[in-house]
PyMOL Python script that loads the backbone (N, CA, C, O; Angstrom):
from pymol import cmd

cmd.read_pdbstr("""\
ATOM      1  N   MET A   1      77.035-217.571  59.577  1.00  0.00           N
ATOM      2  CA  MET A   1      77.119-218.418  58.642  1.00  0.00           C
ATOM      3  C   MET A   1      75.900-218.041  57.211  1.00  0.00           C
ATOM      4  O   MET A   1      74.731-217.668  57.308  1.00  0.00           O
ATOM      5  N   ASN A   2      76.587-218.267  56.159  1.00  0.00           N
ATOM      6  CA  ASN A   2      76.191-217.968  54.631  1.00  0.00           C
ATOM      7  C   ASN A   2      75.584-219.097  54.412  1.00  0.00           C
ATOM      8  O   ASN A   2      75.922-220.201  54.841  1.00  0.00           O
ATOM      9  N   SER A   3      74.521-218.794  53.625  1.00  0.00           N
ATOM     10  CA  SER A   3      74.011-220.157  52.705  1.00  0.00           C
ATOM     11  C   SER A   3      73.244-219.842  51.612  1.00  0.00           C
ATOM     12  O   SER A   3      72.597-218.808  51.776  1.00  0.00           O
ATOM     13  N   PRO A   4      73.014-220.683  49.962  1.00  0.00           N
ATOM     14  CA  PRO A   4      72.772-219.853  49.422  1.00  0.00           C
ATOM     15  C   PRO A   4      71.751-218.957  49.171  1.00  0.00           C
ATOM     16  O   PRO A   4      71.602-218.080  48.320  1.00  0.00           O
ATOM     17  N   ALA A   5      70.454-219.738  50.945  1.00  0.00           N
ATOM     18  CA  ALA A   5      69.799-218.793  50.901  1.00  0.00           C
ATOM     19  C   ALA A   5      69.511-217.416  51.544  1.00  0.00           C
ATOM     20  O   ALA A   5      68.533-216.780  51.937  1.00  0.00           O
ATOM     21  N   ASN A   6      70.948-217.264  51.447  1.00  0.00           N
ATOM     22  CA  ASN A   6      71.642-216.134  52.370  1.00  0.00           C
ATOM     23  C   ASN A   6      72.663-215.808  51.949  1.00  0.00           C
ATOM     24  O   ASN A   6      73.648-215.862  52.685  1.00  0.00           O
ATOM     25  N   HIS A   7      72.770-215.369  50.650  1.00  0.00           N
ATOM     26  CA  HIS A   7      74.066-214.909  50.085  1.00  0.00           C
ATOM     27  C   HIS A   7      74.461-213.424  50.365  1.00  0.00           C
ATOM     28  O   HIS A   7      73.675-212.520  50.081  1.00  0.00           O
ATOM     29  N   ASP A   8      75.734-213.163  50.946  1.00  0.00           N
ATOM     30  CA  ASP A   8      76.100-212.372  51.023  1.00  0.00           C
ATOM     31  C   ASP A   8      77.237-211.559  50.238  1.00  0.00           C
ATOM     32  O   ASP A   8      78.422-211.610  50.567  1.00  0.00           O
ATOM     33  N   PRO A   9      76.773-210.844  49.218  1.00  0.00           N
ATOM     34  CA  PRO A   9      76.889-210.136  47.999  1.00  0.00           C
ATOM     35  C   PRO A   9      78.062-209.481  48.669  1.00  0.00           C
ATOM     36  O   PRO A   9      78.170-208.308  48.313  1.00  0.00           O
ATOM     37  N   SER A  10      78.981-209.874  49.534  1.00  0.00           N
ATOM     38  CA  SER A  10      80.544-208.560  49.378  1.00  0.00           C
ATOM     39  C   SER A  10      81.545-209.988  49.299  1.00  0.00           C
ATOM     40  O   SER A  10      82.755-210.097  49.498  1.00  0.00           O
ATOM     41  N   LEU A  11      80.691-210.843  48.989  1.00  0.00           N
ATOM     42  CA  LEU A  11      81.499-212.841  49.028  1.00  0.00           C
ATOM     43  C   LEU A  11      81.309-212.751  48.030  1.00  0.00           C
ATOM     44  O   LEU A  11      80.128-212.867  47.702  1.00  0.00           O
ATOM     45  N   PRO A  12      82.261-212.512  47.025  1.00  0.00           N
ATOM     46  CA  PRO A  12      81.913-212.984  45.431  1.00  0.00           C
ATOM     47  C   PRO A  12      81.608-214.570  44.953  1.00  0.00           C
ATOM     48  O   PRO A  12      81.206-214.919  43.844  1.00  0.00           O
ATOM     49  N   TYR A  13      81.884-215.342  45.989  1.00  0.00           N
ATOM     50  CA  TYR A  13      82.053-216.622  45.860  1.00  0.00           C
ATOM     51  C   TYR A  13      80.880-217.258  46.894  1.00  0.00           C
ATOM     52  O   TYR A  13      80.358-218.373  46.886  1.00  0.00           O
ATOM     53  N   GLY A  14      80.759-216.564  47.430  1.00  0.00           N
ATOM     54  CA  GLY A  14      79.772-217.035  48.443  1.00  0.00           C
ATOM     55  C   GLY A  14      80.041-217.658  49.574  1.00  0.00           C
ATOM     56  O   GLY A  14      80.606-216.837  50.297  1.00  0.00           O
ATOM     57  N   VAL A  15      79.856-219.478  50.537  1.00  0.00           N
ATOM     58  CA  VAL A  15      80.631-219.361  51.139  1.00  0.00           C
ATOM     59  C   VAL A  15      81.390-220.939  50.707  1.00  0.00           C
ATOM     60  O   VAL A  15      80.961-222.074  50.502  1.00  0.00           O
ATOM     61  N   THR A  16      82.240-220.524  50.708  1.00  0.00           N
ATOM     62  CA  THR A  16      83.444-221.797  49.607  1.00  0.00           C
ATOM     63  C   THR A  16      83.717-223.063  50.574  1.00  0.00           C
ATOM     64  O   THR A  16      84.294-223.911  49.893  1.00  0.00           O
ATOM     65  N   GLY A  17      83.550-223.467  51.739  1.00  0.00           N
ATOM     66  CA  GLY A  17      83.978-224.610  52.634  1.00  0.00           C
ATOM     67  C   GLY A  17      83.409-223.884  53.910  1.00  0.00           C
ATOM     68  O   GLY A  17      83.307-222.691  54.196  1.00  0.00           O
ATOM     69  N   SER A  18      83.071-225.057  54.577  1.00  0.00           N
ATOM     70  CA  SER A  18      82.748-224.885  56.186  1.00  0.00           C
ATOM     71  C   SER A  18      83.966-224.308  56.747  1.00  0.00           C
ATOM     72  O   SER A  18      85.129-224.430  56.362  1.00  0.00           O
ATOM     73  N   PHE A  19      83.411-223.567  57.867  1.00  0.00           N
ATOM     74  CA  PHE A  19      84.311-222.695  58.627  1.00  0.00           C
ATOM     75  C   PHE A  19      84.398-224.134  59.600  1.00  0.00           C
ATOM     76  O   PHE A  19      85.219-223.764  60.440  1.00  0.00           O
ATOM     77  N   GLY A  20      84.129-225.170  59.873  1.00  0.00           N
ATOM     78  CA  GLY A  20      84.482-225.849  60.579  1.00  0.00           C
ATOM     79  C   GLY A  20      85.644-226.229  60.322  1.00  0.00           C
ATOM     80  O   GLY A  20      86.037-226.820  61.328  1.00  0.00           O
ATOM     81  N   PHE A  21      86.596-226.229  59.379  1.00  0.00           N
ATOM     82  CA  PHE A  21      88.045-226.862  59.058  1.00  0.00           C
ATOM     83  C   PHE A  21      89.159-225.738  60.168  1.00  0.00           C
ATOM     84  O   PHE A  21      90.297-225.953  60.583  1.00  0.00           O
ATOM     85  N   ASN A  22      88.285-224.595  60.364  1.00  0.00           N
ATOM     86  CA  ASN A  22      89.577-224.324  61.678  1.00  0.00           C
ATOM     87  C   ASN A  22      88.660-224.157  63.280  1.00  0.00           C
ATOM     88  O   ASN A  22      89.050-223.279  64.049  1.00  0.00           O
ATOM     89  N   VAL A  23      87.881-224.732  63.545  1.00  0.00           N
ATOM     90  CA  VAL A  23      87.851-225.149  64.753  1.00  0.00           C
ATOM     91  C   VAL A  23      88.852-225.684  65.198  1.00  0.00           C
ATOM     92  O   VAL A  23      89.417-224.923  65.984  1.00  0.00           O
ATOM     93  N   ALA A  24      89.304-226.533  65.093  1.00  0.00           N
ATOM     94  CA  ALA A  24      90.847-227.336  65.885  1.00  0.00           C
ATOM     95  C   ALA A  24      91.789-226.925  66.125  1.00  0.00           C
ATOM     96  O   ALA A  24      92.597-227.317  66.967  1.00  0.00           O
ATOM     97  N   VAL A  25      91.890-225.472  64.946  1.00  0.00           N
ATOM     98  CA  VAL A  25      93.673-224.651  65.216  1.00  0.00           C
ATOM     99  C   VAL A  25      93.034-223.499  65.941  1.00  0.00           C
ATOM    100  O   VAL A  25      93.762-222.568  66.284  1.00  0.00           O
ATOM    101  N   SER A  26      91.342-223.455  66.294  1.00  0.00           N
ATOM    102  CA  SER A  26      91.438-221.824  66.634  1.00  0.00           C
ATOM    103  C   SER A  26      91.046-222.484  68.298  1.00  0.00           C
ATOM    104  O   SER A  26      91.220-221.839  69.332  1.00  0.00           O
ATOM    105  N   LEU A  27      90.607-223.605  68.246  1.00  0.00           N
ATOM    106  CA  LEU A  27      90.811-224.180  69.858  1.00  0.00           C
ATOM    107  C   LEU A  27      92.287-224.300  70.119  1.00  0.00           C
ATOM    108  O   LEU A  27      92.455-223.124  70.440  1.00  0.00           O
ATOM    109  N   LEU A  28      93.127-224.675  70.192  1.00  0.00           N
ATOM    110  CA  LEU A  28      94.432-224.872  70.321  1.00  0.00           C
ATOM    111  C   LEU A  28      95.371-223.625  70.255  1.00  0.00           C
ATOM    112  O   LEU A  28      96.446-223.595  70.854  1.00  0.00           O
ATOM    113  N   GLY A  29      94.756-222.291  69.262  1.00  0.00           N
ATOM    114  CA  GLY A  29      95.580-221.619  69.151  1.00  0.00           C
ATOM    115  C   GLY A  29      96.786-221.405  68.966  1.00  0.00           C
ATOM    116  O   GLY A  29      97.508-220.530  69.443  1.00  0.00           O
ATOM    117  N   VAL A  30      97.115-222.633  67.904  1.00  0.00           N
ATOM    118  CA  VAL A  30      98.461-223.012  67.285  1.00  0.00           C
ATOM    119  C   VAL A  30      98.396-222.208  65.988  1.00  0.00           C
ATOM    120  O   VAL A  30      97.268-221.757  65.790  1.00  0.00           O
ATOM    121  N   PRO A  31      99.574-221.810  64.763  1.00  0.00           N
ATOM    122  CA  PRO A  31      99.470-220.872  64.052  1.00  0.00           C
ATOM    123  C   PRO A  31      99.503-221.460  63.033  1.00  0.00           C
ATOM    124  O   PRO A  31     100.399-222.255  62.752  1.00  0.00           O
ATOM    125  N   ALA A  32      98.459-221.157  62.232  1.00  0.00           N
ATOM    126  CA  ALA A  32      98.212-221.410  60.716  1.00  0.00           C
ATOM    127  C   ALA A  32      97.786-221.075  59.762  1.00  0.00           C
ATOM    128  O   ALA A  32      96.590-220.795  59.683  1.00  0.00           O
ATOM    129  N   ILE A  33      98.674-220.984  58.646  1.00  0.00           N
ATOM    130  CA  ILE A  33      98.633-220.052  57.421  1.00  0.00           C
ATOM    131  C   ILE A  33      97.814-220.619  55.860  1.00  0.00           C
ATOM    132  O   ILE A  33      98.722-221.136  55.210  1.00  0.00           O
ATOM    133  N   SER A  34      97.217-220.661  55.495  1.00  0.00           N
ATOM    134  CA  SER A  34      96.441-221.204  53.954  1.00  0.00           C
ATOM    135  C   SER A  34      97.478-220.349  53.176  1.00  0.00           C
ATOM    136  O   SER A  34      98.146-219.318  53.251  1.00  0.00           O
ATOM    137  N   LEU A  35      97.243-221.242  52.511  1.00  0.00           N
ATOM    138  CA  LEU A  35      98.545-220.611  51.116  1.00  0.00           C
ATOM    139  C   LEU A  35      97.483-221.532  49.722  1.00  0.00           C
ATOM    140  O   LEU A  35      97.284-222.715  49.444  1.00  0.00           O
ATOM    141  N   PRO A  36      97.041-220.237  49.171  1.00  0.00           N
ATOM    142  CA  PRO A  36      96.253-220.471  47.756  1.00  0.00           C
ATOM    143  C   PRO A  36      97.057-221.109  46.330  1.00  0.00           C
ATOM    144  O   PRO A  36      97.208-220.581  45.228  1.00  0.00           O
ATOM    145  N   LEU A  37      97.464-222.357  46.800  1.00  0.00           N
ATOM    146  CA  LEU A  37      98.421-222.841  45.709  1.00  0.00           C
ATOM    147  C   LEU A  37      97.150-224.251  44.932  1.00  0.00           C
ATOM    148  O   LEU A  37      97.614-225.266  44.412  1.00  0.00           O
ATOM    149  N   LEU A  38      95.677-224.008  45.019  1.00  0.00           N
ATOM    150  CA  LEU A  38      95.226-224.710  44.068  1.00  0.00           C
ATOM    151  C   LEU A  38      93.756-224.034  43.608  1.00  0.00           C
ATOM    152  O   LEU A  38      93.067-223.313  44.330  1.00  0.00           O
ATOM    153  N   SER A  39      93.436-224.453  42.191  1.00  0.00           N
ATOM    154  CA  SER A  39      92.377-223.717  41.995  1.00  0.00           C
ATOM    155  C   SER A  39      91.963-224.938  41.514  1.00  0.00           C
ATOM    156  O   SER A  39      92.817-225.788  41.261  1.00  0.00           O
ATOM    157  N   ILE A  40      90.118-225.299  41.246  1.00  0.00           N
ATOM    158  CA  ILE A  40      89.628-226.272  40.777  1.00  0.00           C
ATOM    159  C   ILE A  40      88.516-225.407  40.422  1.00  0.00           C
ATOM    160  O   ILE A  40      87.819-224.605  41.044  1.00  0.00           O
ATOM    161  N   ASP A  41      88.592-225.962  38.827  1.00  0.00           N
ATOM    162  CA  ASP A  41      86.867-225.433  38.232  1.00  0.00           C
ATOM    163  C   ASP A  41      87.044-223.752  38.281  1.00  0.00           C
ATOM    164  O   ASP A  41      86.220-223.000  37.761  1.00  0.00           O
ATOM    165  N   GLY A  42      88.136-223.332  38.924  1.00  0.00           N
ATOM    166  CA  GLY A  42      88.367-221.421  38.630  1.00  0.00           C
ATOM    167  C   GLY A  42      88.012-221.333  40.254  1.00  0.00           C
ATOM    168  O   GLY A  42      87.789-220.154  40.530  1.00  0.00           O
ATOM    169  N   MET A  43      87.924-221.946  41.080  1.00  0.00           N
ATOM    170  CA  MET A  43      87.581-221.727  42.657  1.00  0.00           C
ATOM    171  C   MET A  43      88.968-222.009  43.560  1.00  0.00           C
ATOM    172  O   MET A  43      89.693-222.986  43.373  1.00  0.00           O
ATOM    173  N   PRO A  44      89.143-221.243  44.310  1.00  0.00           N
ATOM    174  CA  PRO A  44      90.659-221.048  45.004  1.00  0.00           C
ATOM    175  C   PRO A  44      90.326-222.356  46.282  1.00  0.00           C
ATOM    176  O   PRO A  44      89.227-222.443  46.831  1.00  0.00           O
ATOM    177  N   VAL A  45      91.480-223.279  46.586  1.00  0.00           N
ATOM    178  CA  VAL A  45      91.736-224.017  46.922  1.00  0.00           C
ATOM    179  C   VAL A  45      92.879-223.336  47.901  1.00  0.00           C
ATOM    180  O   VAL A  45      93.803-222.643  47.475  1.00  0.00           O
ATOM    181  N   GLY A  46      92.610-223.712  49.519  1.00  0.00           N
ATOM    182  CA  GLY A  46      93.780-223.369  49.983  1.00  0.00           C
ATOM    183  C   GLY A  46      94.583-224.391  50.116  1.00  0.00           C
ATOM    184  O   GLY A  46      94.125-225.449  49.685  1.00  0.00           O
ATOM    185  N   ILE A  47      96.101-224.439  50.776  1.00  0.00           N
ATOM    186  CA  ILE A  47      96.969-225.924  51.427  1.00  0.00           C
ATOM    187  C   ILE A  47      96.930-225.083  53.082  1.00  0.00           C
ATOM    188  O   ILE A  47      97.382-223.949  53.246  1.00  0.00           O
ATOM    189  N   GLN A  48      96.444-225.725  53.930  1.00  0.00           N
ATOM    190  CA  GLN A  48      96.678-225.087  55.301  1.00  0.00           C
ATOM    191  C   GLN A  48      97.700-225.591  56.000  1.00  0.00           C
ATOM    192  O   GLN A  48      97.577-226.626  56.655  1.00  0.00           O
ATOM    193  N   VAL A  49      99.307-224.604  55.898  1.00  0.00           N
ATOM    194  CA  VAL A  49     100.068-225.123  57.403  1.00  0.00           C
ATOM    195  C   VAL A  49      99.568-224.731  58.673  1.00  0.00           C
ATOM    196  O   VAL A  49      98.918-223.748  59.030  1.00  0.00           O
ATOM    197  N   ILE A  50     100.111-225.926  59.399  1.00  0.00           N
ATOM    198  CA  ILE A  50      99.305-225.516  60.549  1.00  0.00           C
ATOM    199  C   ILE A  50     100.999-226.252  61.463  1.00  0.00           C
ATOM    200  O   ILE A  50     101.583-227.326  61.320  1.00  0.00           O
ATOM    201  N   GLY A  51     101.263-225.110  62.306  1.00  0.00           N
ATOM    202  CA  GLY A  51     102.577-225.441  63.031  1.00  0.00           C
ATOM    203  C   GLY A  51     102.148-225.779  64.850  1.00  0.00           C
ATOM    204  O   GLY A  51     101.043-226.240  65.135  1.00  0.00           O
ATOM    205  N   GLN A  52     102.885-225.559  65.607  1.00  0.00           N
ATOM    206  CA  GLN A  52     103.052-226.047  67.044  1.00  0.00           C
ATOM    207  C   GLN A  52     102.570-224.211  67.718  1.00  0.00           C
ATOM    208  O   GLN A  52     102.551-223.193  67.026  1.00  0.00           O
ATOM    209  N   MET A  53     102.375-224.269  68.596  1.00  0.00           N
ATOM    210  CA  MET A  53     102.063-223.048  69.765  1.00  0.00           C
ATOM    211  C   MET A  53     103.757-222.396  69.532  1.00  0.00           C
ATOM    212  O   MET A  53     104.783-222.990  69.199  1.00  0.00           O
ATOM    213  N   HIS A  54     103.515-220.931  69.867  1.00  0.00           N
ATOM    214  CA  HIS A  54     104.501-220.233  69.880  1.00  0.00           C
ATOM    215  C   HIS A  54     105.686-220.717  68.300  1.00  0.00           C
ATOM    216  O   HIS A  54     106.900-220.551  68.174  1.00  0.00           O
ATOM    217  N   GLN A  55     104.922-221.177  67.575  1.00  0.00           N
ATOM    218  CA  GLN A  55     105.771-221.393  66.492  1.00  0.00           C
ATOM    219  C   GLN A  55     105.950-220.555  64.970  1.00  0.00           C
ATOM    220  O   GLN A  55     106.477-220.696  63.866  1.00  0.00           O
ATOM    221  N   ASP A  56     105.095-219.568  65.778  1.00  0.00           N
ATOM    222  CA  ASP A  56     104.712-218.278  63.894  1.00  0.00           C
ATOM    223  C   ASP A  56     105.920-218.338  63.126  1.00  0.00           C
ATOM    224  O   ASP A  56     105.719-218.500  61.922  1.00  0.00           O
ATOM    225  N   GLU A  57     107.141-218.252  63.487  1.00  0.00           N
ATOM    226  CA  GLU A  57     108.002-217.772  62.601  1.00  0.00           C
ATOM    227  C   GLU A  57     108.119-219.091  62.061  1.00  0.00           C
ATOM    228  O   GLU A  57     107.866-219.278  60.870  1.00  0.00           O
ATOM    229  N   TYR A  58     108.508-220.109  62.876  1.00  0.00           N
ATOM    230  CA  TYR A  58     108.619-221.188  61.583  1.00  0.00           C
ATOM    231  C   TYR A  58     108.061-221.650  60.427  1.00  0.00           C
ATOM    232  O   TYR A  58     108.537-221.701  59.293  1.00  0.00           O
ATOM    233  N   ILE A  59     106.724-222.066  60.955  1.00  0.00           N
ATOM    234  CA  ILE A  59     105.510-221.904  59.749  1.00  0.00           C
ATOM    235  C   ILE A  59     105.589-220.705  58.667  1.00  0.00           C
ATOM    236  O   ILE A  59     105.354-220.764  57.460  1.00  0.00           O
ATOM    237  N   SER A  60     105.878-219.902  59.237  1.00  0.00           N
ATOM    238  CA  SER A  60     105.979-218.326  58.316  1.00  0.00           C
ATOM    239  C   SER A  60     107.093-218.868  56.901  1.00  0.00           C
ATOM    240  O   SER A  60     106.975-219.004  55.683  1.00  0.00           O
ATOM    241  N   ARG A  61     108.288-219.071  58.047  1.00  0.00           N
ATOM    242  CA  ARG A  61     109.768-219.631  56.899  1.00  0.00           C
ATOM    243  C   ARG A  61     108.632-220.623  55.897  1.00  0.00           C
ATOM    244  O   ARG A  61     108.285-220.253  54.775  1.00  0.00           O
ATOM    245  N   ILE A  62     108.318-221.467  56.316  1.00  0.00           N
ATOM    246  CA  ILE A  62     107.602-223.138  55.834  1.00  0.00           C
ATOM    247  C   ILE A  62     106.909-222.596  54.933  1.00  0.00           C
ATOM    248  O   ILE A  62     106.641-222.844  53.758  1.00  0.00           O
ATOM    249  N   SER A  63     106.692-221.914  55.578  1.00  0.00           N
ATOM    250  CA  SER A  63     104.641-221.208  53.771  1.00  0.00           C
ATOM    251  C   SER A  63     105.942-220.440  53.457  1.00  0.00           C
ATOM    252  O   SER A  63     105.286-219.771  52.659  1.00  0.00           O
ATOM    253  N   GLN A  64     106.970-220.008  53.366  1.00  0.00           N
ATOM    254  CA  GLN A  64     107.334-218.763  52.486  1.00  0.00           C
ATOM    255  C   GLN A  64     108.140-220.159  51.465  1.00  0.00           C
ATOM    256  O   GLN A  64     107.829-220.221  50.276  1.00  0.00           O
ATOM    257  N   TRP A  65     108.982-221.028  51.952  1.00  0.00           N
ATOM    258  CA  TRP A  65     109.612-222.024  51.068  1.00  0.00           C
ATOM    259  C   TRP A  65     108.654-222.649  50.356  1.00  0.00           C
ATOM    260  O   TRP A  65     109.058-223.021  49.254  1.00  0.00           O
ATOM    261  N   ILE A  66     107.061-222.998  50.693  1.00  0.00           N
ATOM    262  CA  ILE A  66     106.214-223.594  49.653  1.00  0.00           C
ATOM    263  C   ILE A  66     105.692-222.729  48.857  1.00  0.00           C
ATOM    264  O   ILE A  66     105.136-223.175  47.853  1.00  0.00           O
ATOM    265  N   VAL A  67     105.716-221.504  49.039  1.00  0.00           N
ATOM    266  CA  VAL A  67     105.246-220.534  47.828  1.00  0.00           C
ATOM    267  C   VAL A  67     106.053-220.140  46.730  1.00  0.00           C
ATOM    268  O   VAL A  67     105.674-220.026  45.565  1.00  0.00           O
ATOM    269  N   ASN A  68     107.807-219.833  47.424  1.00  0.00           N
ATOM    270  CA  ASN A  68     108.649-219.892  46.455  1.00  0.00           C
ATOM    271  C   ASN A  68     108.896-221.526  45.511  1.00  0.00           C
ATOM    272  O   ASN A  68     109.722-221.443  44.602  1.00  0.00           O
ATOM    273  N   HIS A  69     108.384-222.590  45.665  1.00  0.00           N
ATOM    274  CA  HIS A  69     109.333-223.765  45.643  1.00  0.00           C
ATOM    275  C   HIS A  69     108.191-224.538  45.386  1.00  0.00           C
ATOM    276  O   HIS A  69     108.220-225.762  45.515  1.00  0.00           O
ATOM    277  N   ILE A  70     107.128-223.894  45.014  1.00  0.00           N
ATOM    278  CA  ILE A  70     105.664-225.151  44.671  1.00  0.00           C
ATOM    279  C   ILE A  70     105.084-224.375  43.334  1.00  0.00           C
ATOM    280  O   ILE A  70     105.842-223.413  43.213  1.00  0.00           O
ATOM    281  N   ASP A  71     104.498-224.345  42.696  1.00  0.00           N
ATOM    282  CA  ASP A  71     104.625-224.399  41.488  1.00  0.00           C
ATOM    283  C   ASP A  71     102.821-224.303  41.735  1.00  0.00           C
ATOM    284  O   ASP A  71     102.283-225.400  41.884  1.00  0.00           O
ATOM    285  N   PRO A  72     101.924-223.097  41.781  1.00  0.00           N
ATOM    286  CA  PRO A  72     100.311-223.502  41.611  1.00  0.00           C
ATOM    287  C   PRO A  72      99.438-224.414  40.982  1.00  0.00           C
ATOM    288  O   PRO A  72      99.436-223.933  39.849  1.00  0.00           O
ATOM    289  N   ILE A  73      98.982-225.017  40.948  1.00  0.00           N
ATOM    290  CA  ILE A  73      97.846-225.931  40.224  1.00  0.00           C
ATOM    291  C   ILE A  73      96.816-225.687  40.177  1.00  0.00           C
ATOM    292  O   ILE A  73      96.211-225.263  41.162  1.00  0.00           O
ATOM    293  N   THR A  74      96.048-225.943  38.568  1.00  0.00           N
ATOM    294  CA  THR A  74      94.743-225.509  38.405  1.00  0.00           C
ATOM    295  C   THR A  74      94.102-226.716  37.526  1.00  0.00           C
ATOM    296  O   THR A  74      94.631-226.990  36.448  1.00  0.00           O
ATOM    297  N   ILE A  75      92.835-227.523  38.031  1.00  0.00           N
ATOM    298  CA  ILE A  75      92.563-228.216  38.216  1.00  0.00           C
ATOM    299  C   ILE A  75      91.443-227.976  37.436  1.00  0.00           C
ATOM    300  O   ILE A  75      90.745-227.260  38.153  1.00  0.00           O
ATOM    301  N   GLY A  76      90.654-228.217  36.015  1.00  0.00           N
ATOM    302  CA  GLY A  76      89.612-227.845  35.164  1.00  0.00           C
ATOM    303  C   GLY A  76      89.776-226.305  34.937  1.00  0.00           C
ATOM    304  O   GLY A  76      90.453-225.459  35.522  1.00  0.00           O
ATOM    305  N   GLN A  77      88.723-226.230  33.642  1.00  0.00           N
ATOM    306  CA  GLN A  77      88.851-224.743  33.711  1.00  0.00           C
ATOM    307  C   GLN A  77      87.510-224.026  33.919  1.00  0.00           C
ATOM    308  O   GLN A  77      86.426-224.529  33.620  1.00  0.00           O
ATOM    309  N   PRO A  78      87.698-222.654  34.524  1.00  0.00           N
ATOM    310  CA  PRO A  78      86.299-222.090  34.936  1.00  0.00           C
ATOM    311  C   PRO A  78      85.322-221.979  33.824  1.00  0.00           C
ATOM    312  O   PRO A  78      85.640-222.066  32.638  1.00  0.00           O
ATOM    313  N   GLY A  79      84.387-221.826  34.168  1.00  0.00           N
ATOM    314  CA  GLY A  79      83.780-221.424  32.821  1.00  0.00           C
ATOM    315  C   GLY A  79      82.326-222.681  32.167  1.00  0.00           C
ATOM    316  O   GLY A  79      81.759-222.465  31.095  1.00  0.00           O
TER     317      GLY A  79
END
""", "prot")
cmd.dss("prot")
cmd.show_as("cartoon", "prot")
cmd.util.cbc("prot")
cmd.orient("prot")
């Protein structure tokens, strides 16, 4: 895990959040898609769509609908 003291130069923003948010989805083995629909002060914030086991196609269609019908939101200005 990266921390400010152990910055990985291959990650331009360093660590942008806790990996803990993925633990439940990984343990359950359910499909999840992160959609980059928000930006706060220039940093991307994902909306995560989580489905039931073996419902990959269904959440893919829901995610595509969201991307096609919901405009991204930007809060604040970078810099």
